[in-house]
C-alpha positions in Angstrom: 0.1 -36.1 -7.2 -1.8 -34.4 -4.4 -5.1 -36.1 -3.5 -8.3 -34.5 -2.3 -7.9 -36.4 1.0 -4.6 -34.7 1.6 -6.1 -31.3 0.8 -8.8 -32.0 3.4 -6.2 -32.9 6.0 -4.3 -29.7 5.3 -7.4 -27.6 5.6 -8.3 -29.1 9.0 -4.7 -28.6 10.1 -4.9 -24.9 9.2 -7.8 -24.6 11.6 -10.8 -24.7 9.3 -13.8 -26.4 10.7 -17.4 -27.3 9.9 -19.9 -24.5 10.0 -17.4 -21.7 9.2 -18.1 -19.0 6.7 -15.0 -18.6 4.5 -14.1 -16.4 1.5 -11.3 -18.0 -0.5 -8.6 -16.4 -2.8 -6.6 -19.0 -4.6 -3.9 -19.8 -7.1 -4.2 -23.4 -8.2 -0.8 -23.7 -9.7 0.9 -23.0 -6.4 -0.6 -26.1 -4.7 1.2 -28.4 -7.0 -0.1 -31.3 -9.1 -3.6 -31.9 -7.8 -5.6 -34.9 -8.9 -8.8 -33.6 -10.5 -7.4 -30.0 -10.3 -9.8 -27.2 -9.3 -12.7 -29.5 -8.6 -10.7 -31.4 -6.0 -9.8 -28.1 -4.2 -13.5 -27.1 -4.2 -14.6 -30.5 -3.0 -12.0 -30.4 -0.2 -13.2 -27.0 1.0 -16.9 -28.1 0.9 -16.1 -31.3 2.8 -14.3 -29.4 5.6 -17.0 -26.7 6.0 -19.9 -29.1 5.6 -23.5 -28.2 4.8 -23.8 -25.9 7.8 -20.9 -23.8 6.5 -20.7 -21.3 3.7 -18.0 -21.1 1.0 -17.6 -17.8 -0.8 -15.4 -16.9 -3.7 -14.9 -13.8 -5.8 -15.8 -14.2 -9.5 -14.9 -10.8 -10.7 -15.5 -9.9 -14.4 -14.8 -6.1 -14.4 -17.5 -5.7 -17.0 -16.7 -2.1 -17.9 -17.5 -0.9 -21.5 -14.6 1.5 -21.3 -12.2 -1.5 -20.8 -13.8 -3.3 -23.7 -15.3 -6.0 -21.5 -18.7 -7.5 -22.5 -21.8 -7.0 -20.4 -22.0 -9.2 -17.3 -24.2 -12.3 -17.4 -24.2 -14.4 -14.2 -25.0 -17.5 -16.2 -22.2 -17.2 -18.8 -19.5 -14.6 -17.8 -16.2 -16.3 -16.9 -14.4 -15.2 -13.7 -11.2 -13.3 -14.3 -9.7 -14.1 -10.9 -8.4 -17.7 -11.2 -9.4 -21.1 -12.4 -10.7 -22.3 -9.0 -13.2 -19.4 -8.9 -14.2 -20.0 -12.6 -14.8 -23.6 -11.9 -16.7 -22.9 -8.6 -19.5 -20.7 -9.9 -20.4 -23.2 -12.7 -21.3 -25.9 -10.3 -25.0 -26.6 -10.0 -25.4 -26.0 -6.3 -23.6 -22.7 -6.3 -25.3 -19.2 -6.3 -23.8 -16.2 -8.0 -24.5 -12.5 -7.4 -25.5 -10.0 -10.0 -22.8 -7.3 -9.5 -21.4 -6.4 -12.9 -17.8 -5.8 -11.9 -17.3 -7.6 -8.5 -19.6 -10.6 -8.4 -19.3 -13.4 -5.8 -20.3 -17.0 -5.8 -21.3 -19.0 -2.7 -22.1 -22.5 -1.7 -23.6 -23.8 1.6 -26.1 -22.9 4.2 -26.1 -19.1 3.6 -25.2 -19.1 -0.1 -28.5 -17.5 -1.4 -28.5 -14.8 1.3 -24.8 -13.9 0.7 -25.3 -13.5 -3.1 -28.8 -12.0 -3.2 -28.0 -9.3 -0.7 -25.0 -7.7 -2.5 -25.5 -4.0 -3.0 -22.0 -2.7 -3.7 -18.7 -4.0 -5.0 -16.5 -4.6 -2.0 -17.8 -2.4 0.8 -20.2 -2.9 3.7 -23.0 -3.9 1.3 -20.9 -6.6 -0.4 -20.5 -10.3 0.6 -17.4 -9.2 2.5 -19.5 -6.9 4.6 -22.0 -9.7 5.2 -19.2 -12.0 6.3 -17.6 -9.4 8.5 -20.7 -9.4 10.8 -21.0 -13.2 10.8 -17.6 -14.3 11.9 -16.2 -14.7 8.4 -12.7 -15.9 7.7 -10.4 -15.1 4.8 -8.4 -18.0 3.3 -5.6 -17.2 0.9 -4.2 -20.1 -1.0 -0.9 -19.3 -2.7 -1.6 -15.6 -2.9 -0.3 -12.5 -1.1 -2.2 -9.4 0.2 -2.6 -8.0 -3.3 -5.5 -10.5 -3.8 -7.1 -9.7 -0.4 -10.2 -7.8 -1.5 -11.1 -7.2 2.2 -8.5 -4.5 2.3 -10.8 -2.5 -0.1 -13.5 -3.0 2.6 -11.0 -1.6 5.1 -10.5 1.5 2.9 -14.3 2.1 2.9 -14.7 1.5 6.6 -11.9 3.9 7.3 -13.4 6.4 4.9 -10.0 7.3 3.5 -10.2 10.6 1.7 -9.6 9.3 -1.9 -12.7 7.1 -2.3 -14.3 9.4 -4.8 -11.4 9.2 -7.3 -11.8 6.7 -10.2 -9.6 5.3 -13.0 -10.0 8.4 -15.2 -8.8 11.9 -14.2 -11.8 13.8 -12.7 -13.9 10.6 -12.6 -15.6 9.8 -9.3 -17.2 6.5 -10.4 -17.3 4.0 -13.2 -20.2 2.7 -15.2 -20.5 -1.0 -15.7 -23.0 -3.0 -17.8 -24.8 -6.3 -17.5 -27.6 -8.4 -19.0 -31.0 -7.7 -17.6 -33.5 -10.5 -16.9 -35.3 -9.5 -20.1 -32.2 -9.9 -22.2 -31.4 -6.2 -22.6 -28.3 -4.3 -21.4 -28.5 -2.2 -18.3 -25.9 0.3 -17.1 -24.8 0.3 -13.4 -22.9 3.0 -11.5 -20.1 1.6 -9.4 -19.3 4.0 -6.6 -16.9 4.1 -4.8 -14.5 2.5 -7.2 -12.3 -0.3 -5.9 -8.9 1.0 -7.0 -5.6 -0.8 -7.6 -4.5 -3.4 -5.1 -0.8 -3.2 -6.2 0.1 -1.5 -2.9 -1.7 -4.0 -0.6 1.5 -5.9 0.2 2.6 -2.7 2.1 0.3 -3.7 4.9 2.4 -6.8 5.7 4.3 -5.2 8.6 1.1 -4.1 10.2 -0.4 -7.6 10.0 2.9 -9.1 11.3 3.0 -6.9 14.3 -0.7 -7.7 15.1 -0.2 -11.4 14.8 -3.6 -12.0 13.3 -2.5 -14.1 10.3 -2.1 -17.8 10.7 0.2 -19.5 8.2 -0.2 -23.1 7.0 0.3 -25.2 3.9 -2.1 -26.6 1.3 -0.1 -29.1 -0.7 2.9 -27.0 -1.8 1.2 -23.6 -1.4 1.5 -21.2 1.5 -1.9 -20.6 3.0 -3.0 -17.7 5.2 -6.0 -17.7 7.4 -7.3 -14.4 8.8 -10.4 -13.4 10.7 -12.3 -10.7 8.8 -13.1 -9.0 12.1 -9.5 -9.1 13.2 -8.3 -7.7 9.9 -10.7 -4.7 9.9 -10.1 -4.2 13.7 -6.3 -3.8 13.0 -6.2 -2.2 9.6 -9.0 0.4 9.9 -7.4 2.3 12.8 -4.1 2.2 11.0 -5.6 3.7 7.9 -7.1 6.5 10.0 -3.5 7.7 10.7 -1.7 6.3 7.7 -4.2 6.9 4.9 -1.9 6.1 2.1 -0.6 2.8 3.3 -2.6 0.8 0.7 -1.6 2.9 -2.2 0.9 1.6 -4.7 4.0 3.4 -5.8 4.4 2.6 -9.6 4.3 5.7 -11.7 2.0 4.0 -14.3 -0.5 3.1 -11.5 -2.3 6.4 -12.1 -5.3 5.8 -9.9 -3.0 5.4 -6.9 -1.0 8.5 -7.8 -4.2 10.6 -8.2 -5.4 9.2 -4.8 -2.1 10.0 -3.2 -2.3 13.6 -4.4 -5.7 13.9 -2.8 -4.4 12.4 0.5 -1.5 14.9 0.5 -4.0 17.8 0.7 -4.1 16.9 4.4 -0.7 18.0 5.8 -0.6 15.4 8.6 -1.5 12.6 6.3 1.1 13.8 3.7 3.9 13.7 6.3 2.9 10.2 7.6 2.7 8.9 4.0 6.1 10.4 3.1 7.7 8.9 6.2 6.2 5.5 5.4 7.5 5.7 1.8 10.9 6.9 2.9 11.3 4.0 5.3 10.3 1.5 2.6 12.7 3.0 0.1 15.7 3.3 2.5 18.2 0.4 2.2 17.1 -2.2 4.7 14.0 -0.2 5.7 11.6 -2.9 4.7 13.1 -5.2 7.3 11.8 -3.0 10.2 8.8 -4.1 12.1 5.7 -1.9 12.2 6.4 -1.0 15.8 9.9 0.2 14.8 8.4 2.2 11.9 5.8 3.9 14.0 8.5 4.9 16.5 10.6 6.5 13.7 7.9 9.2 13.1 7.6 10.3 16.7 11.3 10.0 17.5 12.3 12.0 14.4 9.9 14.8 15.4 11.6 14.8 18.8 15.1 14.9 17.3 14.2 17.7 14.9 12.7 19.7 17.7 15.8 19.3 19.9 18.0 20.4 17.0 15.9 23.4 16.3 16.0 24.3 20.0 19.8 24.7 19.8 19.5 27.6 17.3 19.1 31.2 18.3 17.3 32.4 16.3 15.9 29.2 14.6 16.5 30.4 11.1 18.9 29.4 8.2 21.1 32.3 9.3 21.0 31.0 12.9 22.2 27.6 11.6 25.1 29.1 9.7 26.2 31.1 12.8 25.8 28.0 15.0 28.0 26.0 12.6 30.6 28.8 12.5 30.7 28.8 16.3 31.5 25.1 16.2 34.2 25.7 13.7 32.3 24.1 10.8 32.6 25.7 7.3 30.3 25.4 4.3 32.0 24.9 1.0 30.5 25.0 -2.5 32.1 22.8 -5.1 31.2 23.0 -8.8 30.7 19.4 -9.8 30.9 15.8 -8.5 29.5 12.6 -10.0 28.6 10.9 -6.8 26.8 13.1 -4.2 24.8 16.2 -3.7 26.3 17.1 -0.3 28.3 15.6 2.6 29.3 16.4 6.1 33.0 15.7 6.4 33.4 15.2 10.2 37.1 14.9 10.2 37.5 18.1 8.2 34.7 20.0 10.1 33.3 20.9 6.7 30.0 20.7 4.8 30.5 20.3 1.1 27.8 21.1 -1.5 28.1 20.1 -5.2 26.2 22.7 -7.3 26.4 20.6 -10.5 24.5 17.6 -9.0 22.0 20.0 -7.3 21.4 21.8 -10.6 20.7 18.4 -12.3 18.3 17.5 -9.6 16.5 20.9 -9.9 16.1 20.4 -13.6 14.7 16.9 -13.1 12.2 18.1 -10.5 10.7 20.4 -13.1 9.9 17.4 -15.3 8.4 14.9 -12.9 4.7 14.2 -13.7 3.5 12.2 -10.7 0.5 14.2 -9.4 1.5 14.4 -5.8 4.9 15.6 -6.8 3.6 18.7 -8.6 5.0 21.1 -5.9 8.5 19.9 -6.7 8.4 21.7 -10.0 8.8 25.0 -8.0 12.0 23.9 -6.2 15.0 25.7 -7.6 18.7 25.4 -7.3 19.1 27.8 -4.4 16.3 26.1 -2.4 18.0 22.8 -3.0 21.4 24.2 -1.8 19.7 25.5 1.4 18.1 22.2 1.9 21.3 20.3 1.5 23.1 22.6 3.9 20.4 22.2 6.5 20.3 18.5 6.1 24.1 18.2 6.6 24.0 20.8 9.3 21.6 18.7 11.3 24.1 15.8 11.3 26.9 18.2 12.2 24.9 19.5 15.2 23.6 16.2 16.5 26.8 14.1 16.2 25.4 11.2 14.1 25.1 8.4 16.6 23.5 5.9 14.2 23.7 2.8 16.4 21.1 0.8 14.4 19.2 0.7 11.2 16.1 2.2 13.0 18.3 5.0 14.4 19.9 5.7 11.1 16.5 6.1 9.3 15.1 8.1 12.2 18.0 10.6 12.0 17.6 10.9 8.2 13.9 11.6 8.6 14.7 14.1 11.4 17.2 15.9 9.2 14.5 16.5 6.6 12.0 17.7 9.3 14.7 20.0 10.7 15.3 21.4 7.2 11.5 21.8 6.7 11.2 23.9 9.8 14.1 26.2 8.8 13.3 26.8 5.1 10.3 28.1 3.2 10.0 25.6 0.4 7.0 24.8 -1.9 7.3 21.1 -1.0 8.4 19.1 2.0 12.0 17.9 1.9 10.8 14.4 2.4 8.9 14.6 -0.9 12.1 15.1 -2.8 13.7 12.0 -1.3 10.6 9.9 -1.8 10.3 11.0 -5.4 14.0 9.9 -5.9 13.3 6.6 -4.3 10.0 5.6 -5.9 9.1 7.7 -8.9 12.1 9.1 -10.7 13.5 6.7 -13.3 16.6 8.9 -14.2 19.5 8.0 -12.0 21.0 10.9 -10.1 23.9 11.2 -7.7 22.9 10.0 -4.2 24.6 9.7 -0.9 27.1 6.9 -0.6 26.0 3.9 1.5 28.1 5.0 4.6 26.3 8.3 4.6 
């Protein structure tokens, strides 16, 4: 049984101290068997921070009539984000804000100011924005980045281009409801809409490279301590370049897919997003550090440019002539159950399987992920040209592939090379990313050694 005193020792060991302002995300079950349960965890946090500190917790209710949730009442509405938070707001010395979807509760020196000043859900006018400018700290107990609401704050600070997209198609906001002081029901516009957090764990390589997250233990739970200022200082500049990094990839996560389609209207953002998704979907790609991943984008552009420079003229016809001069033939084969195309180095031959390419062309016409709409216009002959250009790149460059980073870099470069040669309605990378993340039907793909 884990005692309150042990929790206090663990919190001090993690670097928490009296007078700090801390927002806590928690999973009670991960801590282990705690004597007095959620109350012991709250008591320990209050003892460590002391009366000069401020303890803040989300007590979100998502009180949206369209979701069938009842009107928000700060005196009665249960928190939907964990037992510790639901226990916390009910204590007599705790204040709770009036936001109908994203309320917060607070205890300590600044509790009333934190809760009474909330103007928006998770942005600069929320308790997170208040904490950001007052040295606030994020404490995650047994949870990962999908619970880190401050990443929504980062989205707003970075002004990512999809903030005006809500949970319904064509909807820029949601309308919540709450009890008014007179007992009636009032409707409240929530704008911008905090979207899905399913993709938030994709930020882990960025945080790991920055070294801003301190890991500790609370009982049996992993605990992460992060300065809010450090988090926003690292993540916001990354989102300026990689605007889709916090968007999830599940097909059923429609708000993320609509938001990604909006992001992809910017060609530079589309390319960076597709490279990020390609690296994550490539076998072993998730093991790469953020520094290695960033290098892939610039190095792949360089490799593609060098390959293009070898062609005179830099056209598909020029590629064929260059391959012929090197004694490399292109051979069409009717069917194969394993691959679309392959560069057979020993035979000096590029093989293309029209059957597999035809099945892919048919599937591309059916995919419904919003950002993949351009794929419906990619036909068999375009895919054949794409496969030839992809394998032709490897034939021209010699395939060094000395490391995982180099292998992924060359694969990205092959697609950028093909993109520059061909006039396609969609980037070649989008086809691969669709196969990796959004197409449930299994199609032939390159063998592991390719």
